Kinemage of the C-alpha trace (Angstrom):
@kinemage 1
@onewidth
@group {chain A} dominant
@subgroup {mainchain}
@vectorlist {calphas} color= white
{ca lys a 1} P -143.561 -212.299 -105.009
{ca asp a 2} L -142.458 -214.707 -107.725
{ca lys a 3} L -138.788 -214.461 -108.354
{ca leu a 4} L -138.033 -214.159 -112.043
{ca leu a 5} L -137.541 -217.546 -113.589
{ca lys a 6} L -134.165 -217.855 -115.197
{ca ile a 7} L -134.408 -218.159 -118.952
{ca met a 8} L -133.296 -221.623 -119.969
{ca glu a 9} L -130.807 -221.428 -122.781
{ca phe a 10} L -129.657 -224.496 -124.720
{ca ile a 11} L -125.992 -224.712 -125.709
{ca pro a 12} L -125.494 -227.801 -127.910
{ca phe a 13} L -123.672 -230.617 -126.101
{ca val a 14} L -122.825 -228.304 -123.193
{ca ser a 15} L -125.937 -227.393 -121.215
{ca val a 16} L -129.649 -226.800 -120.919
{ca gly a 17} L -130.187 -223.901 -118.537
{ca glu a 18} L -128.019 -224.482 -115.489
{ca phe a 19} L -127.749 -228.219 -116.168
{ca leu a 20} L -124.418 -229.199 -117.698
{ca phe a 21} L -124.249 -232.520 -119.517
{ca glu a 22} L -121.099 -233.284 -117.512
{ca asn a 23} L -122.971 -232.923 -114.180
{ca thr a 24} L -123.371 -235.992 -111.992
{ca ile a 25} L -126.700 -236.884 -110.412
{ca glu a 26} L -125.335 -235.767 -107.014
{ca glu a 27} L -124.377 -232.335 -108.406
{ca ile a 28} L -127.847 -231.901 -109.891
{ca lys a 29} L -129.518 -232.906 -106.601
{ca arg a 30} L -127.547 -230.129 -104.864
{ca leu a 31} L -128.329 -227.631 -107.640
{ca val a 32} L -132.107 -228.117 -107.785
{ca lys a 33} L -134.074 -226.059 -105.273
{ca glu a 34} L -137.509 -227.477 -106.172
{ca asn a 35} L -138.861 -230.868 -105.183
{ca phe a 36} L -137.600 -233.644 -107.415
{ca ile a 37} L -138.223 -237.340 -107.830
{ca thr a 38} L -135.391 -239.745 -108.518
{ca gly a 39} L -135.939 -242.979 -110.341
{ca val a 40} L -134.650 -245.343 -112.963
{ca lys a 41} L -135.369 -245.312 -116.677
{ca glu a 42} L -135.144 -248.732 -118.273
{ca glu a 43} L -133.957 -248.960 -121.846
{ca leu a 44} L -133.644 -252.461 -123.184
{ca asp a 45} L -131.431 -254.233 -120.650
{ca lys a 46} L -129.931 -251.132 -119.042
{ca asn a 47} L -131.113 -249.055 -116.096
{ca tyr a 48} L -130.318 -245.353 -116.162
{ca leu a 49} L -130.669 -243.111 -113.130
{ca ser a 50} L -133.186 -240.322 -113.584
{ca leu a 51} L -134.389 -237.181 -111.871
{ca tyr a 52} L -137.702 -235.433 -112.509
{ca ile a 53} L -138.488 -231.845 -111.488
{ca pro a 54} L -142.303 -231.565 -111.746
{ca ala a 55} L -142.459 -227.795 -111.101
{ca arg a 56} L -140.280 -227.168 -114.151
{ca gly a 57} L -141.328 -230.027 -116.429
{ca ile a 58} L -137.763 -231.324 -116.616
{ca phe a 59} L -136.794 -235.001 -116.793
{ca ile a 60} L -133.064 -235.769 -116.692
{ca val a 61} L -131.619 -239.177 -117.537
{ca phe a 62} L -128.088 -239.974 -116.386
{ca ser a 63} L -125.603 -242.683 -117.267
{ca glu a 64} L -125.958 -245.995 -115.413
{ca met a 65} L -123.420 -244.783 -112.839
{ca gly a 66} L -124.995 -241.316 -112.622
{ca asp a 67} L -121.694 -239.690 -113.588
{ca tyr a 68} L -123.003 -237.628 -116.539
{ca ile a 69} L -126.282 -236.594 -118.157
{ca arg a 70} L -127.399 -238.578 -121.209
{ca thr a 71} L -130.590 -236.675 -121.992
{ca ile a 72} L -132.643 -233.772 -120.678
{ca glu a 73} L -136.314 -233.726 -121.619
{ca val a 74} L -138.087 -230.404 -121.119
{ca glu a 75} L -141.713 -229.406 -121.400
{ca asn a 76} L -141.096 -225.724 -120.796
{ca asp a 77} L -139.497 -222.688 -122.454
{ca val a 78} L -135.993 -223.342 -123.750
{ca phe a 79} L -134.233 -220.887 -126.019
{ca phe a 80} L -131.757 -221.827 -128.723
{ca gln a 81} L -130.310 -218.962 -130.790
{ca glu a 82} L -133.187 -216.802 -129.487
{ca val a 83} L -135.811 -219.288 -130.719
{ca asn a 84} L -138.239 -220.623 -128.103
{ca leu a 85} L -138.187 -224.308 -129.029
{ca phe a 86} L -141.093 -225.101 -126.689
{ca arg a 87} L -143.602 -222.516 -127.896
{ca met a 88} L -142.662 -221.909 -131.529
{ca ser a 89} L -144.805 -223.922 -133.927
{ca phe a 90} L -143.339 -227.246 -135.002
{ca glu a 91} L -143.514 -226.142 -138.651
{ca asn a 92} L -141.495 -222.979 -137.913
{ca ile a 93} L -138.928 -224.942 -135.920
{ca lys a 94} L -138.614 -227.333 -138.838
{ca cys a 95} L -137.889 -224.351 -141.168
{ca phe a 96} L -135.360 -222.975 -138.662
{ca ile a 97} L -133.590 -226.361 -138.457
{ca glu a 98} L -133.646 -226.865 -142.239
{ca glu a 99} L -131.755 -223.579 -142.628
{ca asn a 100} L -129.135 -224.554 -140.049
{ca asp a 101} L -128.769 -228.329 -140.294
{ca lys a 102} L -128.927 -229.917 -143.723
{ca asp a 103} L -128.659 -233.411 -142.194
{ca tyr a 104} L -131.595 -233.232 -139.810
{ca lys a 105} L -134.007 -236.204 -139.851
{ca met a 106} L -137.771 -236.466 -139.662
{ca ile a 107} L -138.443 -239.549 -137.543
{ca asp a 108} L -142.184 -239.352 -138.128
{ca asp a 109} L -144.708 -236.616 -138.947
{ca cys a 110} L -144.281 -234.926 -135.592
{ca thr a 111} L -140.677 -235.649 -134.520
{ca leu a 112} L -137.488 -234.186 -135.892
{ca glu a 113} L -133.920 -234.822 -134.831
{ca ser a 114} L -130.790 -232.760 -135.291
{ca glu a 115} L -127.644 -234.702 -134.408
{ca lys a 116} L -125.651 -231.589 -135.324
{ca tyr a 117} L -127.200 -229.735 -132.382
{ca gly a 118} L -128.074 -232.729 -130.210
{ca phe a 119} L -131.821 -232.569 -129.871
{ca leu a 120} L -135.107 -234.191 -130.728
{ca ile a 121} L -138.318 -232.169 -130.924
{ca thr a 122} L -141.737 -233.782 -130.796
{ca lys a 123} L -144.916 -231.852 -131.492
{ca lys a 124} L -147.677 -232.335 -128.929
{ca ile a 125} L -151.400 -232.249 -129.596
{ca asp a 126} L -151.709 -228.892 -127.769
{ca asn a 127} L -149.147 -227.445 -130.236
{ca ser a 128} L -146.388 -227.097 -127.679
{ca asn a 129} L -143.314 -229.297 -128.122
{ca val a 130} L -141.499 -231.894 -126.061
{ca leu a 131} L -137.777 -231.135 -126.241
{ca thr a 132} L -135.138 -233.797 -125.735
{ca phe a 133} L -131.538 -232.614 -125.609
{ca tyr a 134} L -128.694 -235.096 -125.519
{ca ser a 135} L -125.022 -235.219 -124.707
{ca lys a 136} L -122.105 -236.147 -126.969
{ca lys a 137} L -121.638 -239.285 -124.881
{ca tyr a 138} L -125.234 -240.291 -125.587
{ca leu a 139} L -124.547 -239.936 -129.325
{ca gln a 140} L -121.413 -242.049 -128.959
{ca glu a 141} L -123.197 -244.915 -127.217
{ca asp a 142} L -123.469 -248.056 -129.274
{ca asp a 143} L -126.418 -247.825 -131.569
{ca ile a 144} L -128.961 -250.500 -130.873
{ca ser a 145} L -129.981 -252.266 -134.029
{ca pro a 146} L -133.559 -253.408 -134.679
{ca asn a 147} L -132.228 -256.986 -134.409
{ca asp a 148} L -130.898 -256.263 -130.904
{ca ile a 149} L -134.339 -254.989 -129.923
{ca ile a 150} L -136.083 -258.064 -131.354
{ca lys a 151} L -133.619 -260.405 -129.623
{ca tyr a 152} L -134.133 -258.545 -126.345
{ca tyr a 153} L -137.926 -258.720 -126.480
{ca leu a 154} L -138.072 -262.298 -127.735
{ca gly a 155} L -135.419 -263.241 -125.190
């Protein structure tokens, strides 16, 4: 029969489930028992190694060298302080974050970010959420200014 799925717990800047932000891509490949697809995520002029686990709805983006995790995107149950960030309504998550992080940001009507906890939550049309968790190192990367983006695209 189905073995019980491990509950994925988010610990800010440390881990999402069994995935530690300090893990390398090679460590994750050894850890994952399901089929996965490796690839590259392009962001502006950088290529980041990535690994996607379709069975679990998990997309992991590593540093360029693959020596740590930058972001983990999850479309599945993830618990943070006993709150299911995937299934709880976006409005309720927003209330939960407002109580715990006074500096959170609304990026648009359906995306909120908490740098305090290291995540971005985007509401989907079906009322579930896309969860993006990020590492301290990701936060410390040089911010890309709008001018950098324009220069990049106009070349």
